[in-house]
Every structure is written in C-alpha cells, then in structure tokens.
C-alpha positions as CSV (number, residue, x, y, z in Angstrom):
1,M,1.7,1.5,-16.9
2,V,1.4,5.2,-17.3
3,H,4.0,7.5,-15.8
4,L,2.1,9.6,-13.3
5,S,4.2,12.8,-13.6
6,S,1.6,14.7,-15.6
7,P,-1.3,16.3,-13.8
8,R,-3.7,14.8,-16.4
9,A,-2.4,11.2,-15.7
10,R,-2.8,11.7,-12.0
11,R,-6.4,13.1,-12.4
12,T,-7.3,10.1,-14.7
13,R,-5.9,7.6,-12.3
14,A,-7.7,9.3,-9.4
15,R,-11.0,9.2,-11.4
16,I,-10.5,5.5,-12.2
17,L,-9.8,4.8,-8.5
18,D,-12.8,6.7,-7.2
19,A,-15.1,5.0,-9.8
20,A,-13.8,1.6,-8.9
21,L,-14.1,2.1,-5.2
22,D,-17.7,3.4,-5.6
23,L,-18.7,0.4,-7.8
24,F,-16.9,-2.2,-5.6
25,E,-18.7,-0.8,-2.5
26,R,-22.0,-0.7,-4.2
27,Q,-22.0,-3.9,-6.3
28,G,-19.2,-5.9,-4.7
29,Y,-15.7,-6.5,-6.0
30,E,-16.3,-9.8,-7.8
31,P,-19.3,-8.7,-9.9
32,T,-17.8,-5.4,-10.9
33,T,-16.1,-5.5,-14.3
34,V,-13.2,-3.4,-15.6
35,A,-15.6,-2.2,-18.4
36,Q,-18.0,-0.9,-15.8
37,V,-15.2,0.9,-13.9
38,A,-13.9,2.4,-17.1
39,D,-17.3,3.5,-18.2
40,A,-18.0,5.1,-14.7
41,A,-14.7,6.9,-14.9
42,G,-15.3,8.1,-18.4
43,V,-12.3,6.2,-19.9
44,T,-11.8,3.2,-22.1
45,P,-10.8,-0.2,-20.8
46,M,-7.5,0.3,-22.5
47,T,-6.9,3.5,-20.5
48,F,-7.9,1.6,-17.3
49,F,-5.2,-1.0,-18.1
50,R,-2.6,1.8,-18.7
51,H,-3.1,2.9,-15.1
52,F,-3.8,-0.4,-13.4
53,P,-2.5,-3.7,-14.9
54,T,-5.4,-5.7,-13.2
55,K,-8.7,-5.1,-11.5
56,D,-7.2,-6.0,-8.1
57,A,-4.3,-3.6,-8.6
58,V,-6.8,-0.8,-8.0
59,L,-7.0,-2.0,-4.4
60,V,-3.5,-3.2,-3.7
61,T,-1.3,-0.8,-5.6
62,D,-0.5,2.3,-3.7
63,P,1.9,5.3,-4.0
64,Y,3.5,4.6,-0.6
65,D,5.8,1.7,-1.6
66,P,8.7,3.8,-3.2
67,L,8.3,6.4,-0.4
68,I,8.6,3.7,2.3
69,A,11.8,2.3,0.8
70,D,13.3,5.8,0.5
71,V,12.5,6.8,4.0
72,V,13.8,3.5,5.4
73,A,17.0,4.1,3.5
74,A,17.2,7.6,5.0
75,Q,17.2,6.3,8.6
76,P,20.7,6.4,10.3
77,A,22.8,3.6,9.0
78,G,24.1,2.9,12.5
79,L,20.7,1.7,13.6
80,P,19.9,-2.0,13.5
81,P,17.9,-3.0,10.4
82,F,14.7,-3.7,12.3
83,A,14.8,-0.2,13.9
84,R,15.5,1.4,10.5
85,V,12.5,-0.3,9.0
86,R,10.2,0.5,11.9
87,L,11.2,4.1,12.1
88,G,11.1,4.6,8.3
89,M,7.7,3.1,8.0
90,R,6.4,5.2,10.8
91,A,7.8,8.3,9.2
92,A,6.5,7.4,5.7
93,L,3.0,6.4,6.8
94,G,2.5,8.5,9.9
95,E,1.5,11.7,8.2
96,I,-0.8,10.9,5.4
97,D,-3.1,13.6,3.9
98,P,-6.7,13.1,5.2
99,D,-8.0,12.6,1.6
100,E,-5.4,9.9,0.9
101,D,-6.1,8.3,4.3
102,A,-9.9,8.1,3.5
103,T,-9.1,6.5,0.1
104,A,-6.6,4.1,1.7
105,R,-9.1,3.1,4.4
106,R,-11.8,2.4,1.7
107,R,-9.3,0.2,-0.2
108,V,-8.2,-1.7,2.9
109,A,-11.9,-2.3,3.9
110,L,-12.6,-3.8,0.5
111,V,-9.6,-6.0,0.6
112,A,-10.4,-7.2,4.1
113,A,-13.9,-8.1,3.0
114,N,-12.7,-10.1,0.0
115,P,-10.5,-13.0,0.9
116,A,-9.9,-13.7,-2.8
117,L,-7.8,-10.5,-2.8
118,R,-5.3,-11.8,-0.2
119,A,-3.0,-13.2,-2.9
120,A,-2.8,-9.8,-4.5
121,V,-2.0,-8.2,-1.1
122,V,0.8,-10.8,-0.6
123,A,2.3,-9.9,-4.1
124,A,2.1,-6.2,-3.4
125,T,3.7,-6.6,0.0
126,A,6.5,-8.7,-1.5
127,A,7.3,-5.9,-3.9
128,T,7.5,-3.4,-1.0
129,E,9.6,-5.9,1.0
130,D,12.0,-6.3,-2.0
131,A,12.3,-2.5,-2.3
132,I,13.1,-2.1,1.4
133,T,15.5,-5.1,1.4
134,G,17.3,-3.7,-1.7
135,R,17.8,-0.3,-0.1
136,L,19.2,-1.8,3.2
137,V,21.5,-4.3,1.4
138,A,22.8,-1.3,-0.7
139,D,23.8,0.2,2.7
140,G,25.7,-2.9,3.7
141,V,23.1,-4.7,5.7
142,P,23.3,-8.5,5.3
143,R,20.5,-9.6,3.0
144,L,18.9,-12.0,5.5
145,D,18.8,-9.3,8.2
146,A,17.3,-6.8,5.8
147,R,14.7,-9.3,4.5
148,V,13.6,-10.4,8.0
149,A,13.3,-6.7,9.3
150,A,11.3,-5.7,6.2
151,A,9.0,-8.8,6.4
152,A,8.4,-8.5,10.1
153,C,7.3,-4.8,9.9
154,L,5.3,-5.2,6.7
155,G,3.6,-8.3,8.0
156,A,2.6,-6.6,11.3
157,C,1.3,-3.6,9.4
158,T,-0.7,-5.6,6.9
159,A,-2.2,-7.7,9.7
160,A,-3.2,-4.6,11.7
161,L,-4.6,-2.9,8.6
162,L,-6.8,-5.9,7.7
163,E,-7.9,-6.3,11.3
164,A,-8.8,-2.7,11.8
165,A,-10.2,-2.1,8.3
166,D,-13.6,-0.9,9.4
167,D,-12.9,0.7,12.8
168,G,-12.5,4.2,11.5
169,S,-8.8,4.5,12.6
170,S,-6.5,6.5,10.4
171,L,-3.9,4.6,8.4
172,G,-1.2,6.3,10.4
173,A,-2.7,5.3,13.7
174,V,-3.1,1.6,12.7
175,V,0.4,1.4,11.3
176,G,1.8,3.2,14.3
177,R,0.1,0.8,16.7
178,A,1.4,-2.2,14.8
179,L,5.0,-0.8,14.8
180,D,4.7,0.0,18.5
181,L,3.7,-3.6,19.2
182,L,6.8,-4.8,17.3
183,G,9.0,-2.3,19.2
184,Q,7.8,-3.7,22.5
185,A,8.8,-7.2,21.3
186,S,12.3,-6.2,20.4
C-alpha cells in the first residue's frame, strides 16, 4: 500500500474513495468493479490496488485505527483497561471533522446494507483490537484483560454503527452512545 504522507497520495486516495462510494451507492456494491472505480477516479486499477488492497477495503479501512490505539495508550495507566479503552475511543472518535464524518457514515451505511461485507468488518475490527491490545500489554496490562476490554468496546461500537447506519447521527454520537451504554454496565 502507498504511504499517505504526500499530499498527492492523500488526494488520490480521497478521489478513489469518493468515486467508489458514488458508484456503490448508485449501482450497488457487488456489481461495481474495481475497474469502474478506477476509471471514475481517473486512475489505473494498479493505482487503486496501491491504495486499497481489495474492493472491500475501500469501505472497511479507515484512518482511525492507529489513532485509537495511540489515544487509548495515552489514557492514565492507573485506570482499569476497560476504562482506558472506553475513554480513549471516545476521545479518538468523538471529535471527527464533519467531512470525515459524512464519508464515514456513507461507508457504514453501505456496509450495513451488504451482509457479505461483515467478514471484512470483522477482519478490520480484529486489526484494531490487536493494536489496542498491544498498546495496553506494552503498558503492563495482562493480555487477557487488554483483549477483553478492546473487544468489548469495539464490538459495542461496531454493533451501534451498523444499527444506526442510516439514522443521520454523527459517528461521534453513535460511538459515544455505545460507550455510554458499556459504562452503565460496568
């Protein structure tokens, strides 16, 4: 995959994402081909694959995963792992730019409408869970405790996002609600 540090790479990735979302919404996810997305974005299929390893990656890969793990790790080490993950996720996802939020809501709505994409969501969530778990374990949290805290918070947020995919709520509001519900249970 392309390193997104250059403005050109970020613009190309955004163009591919926008073209894919437009086509998926208009034609449906399954019938839309990578070649169609690449053509609509003005790139070659090879360029598409430099930015997204698969067609489903357009919908399930997001820039928040590394940020979430970093913000969870930045929470006070004296807090229980569950609280660190809840607070970190709230901080990381609570204040998303309105344009990013609109794009994220489009992506979530498409995933929610296409059950075939659930496996890709599970794989993407597992990568985020691994990143959070690794950061907590590096701080001395027992692996099981870290894994359960990460999985519980991510599972609740994923369920809430898929349930509220088309209600117009912001990503931050949906995630905040899911994390609040978990907080009431603890």
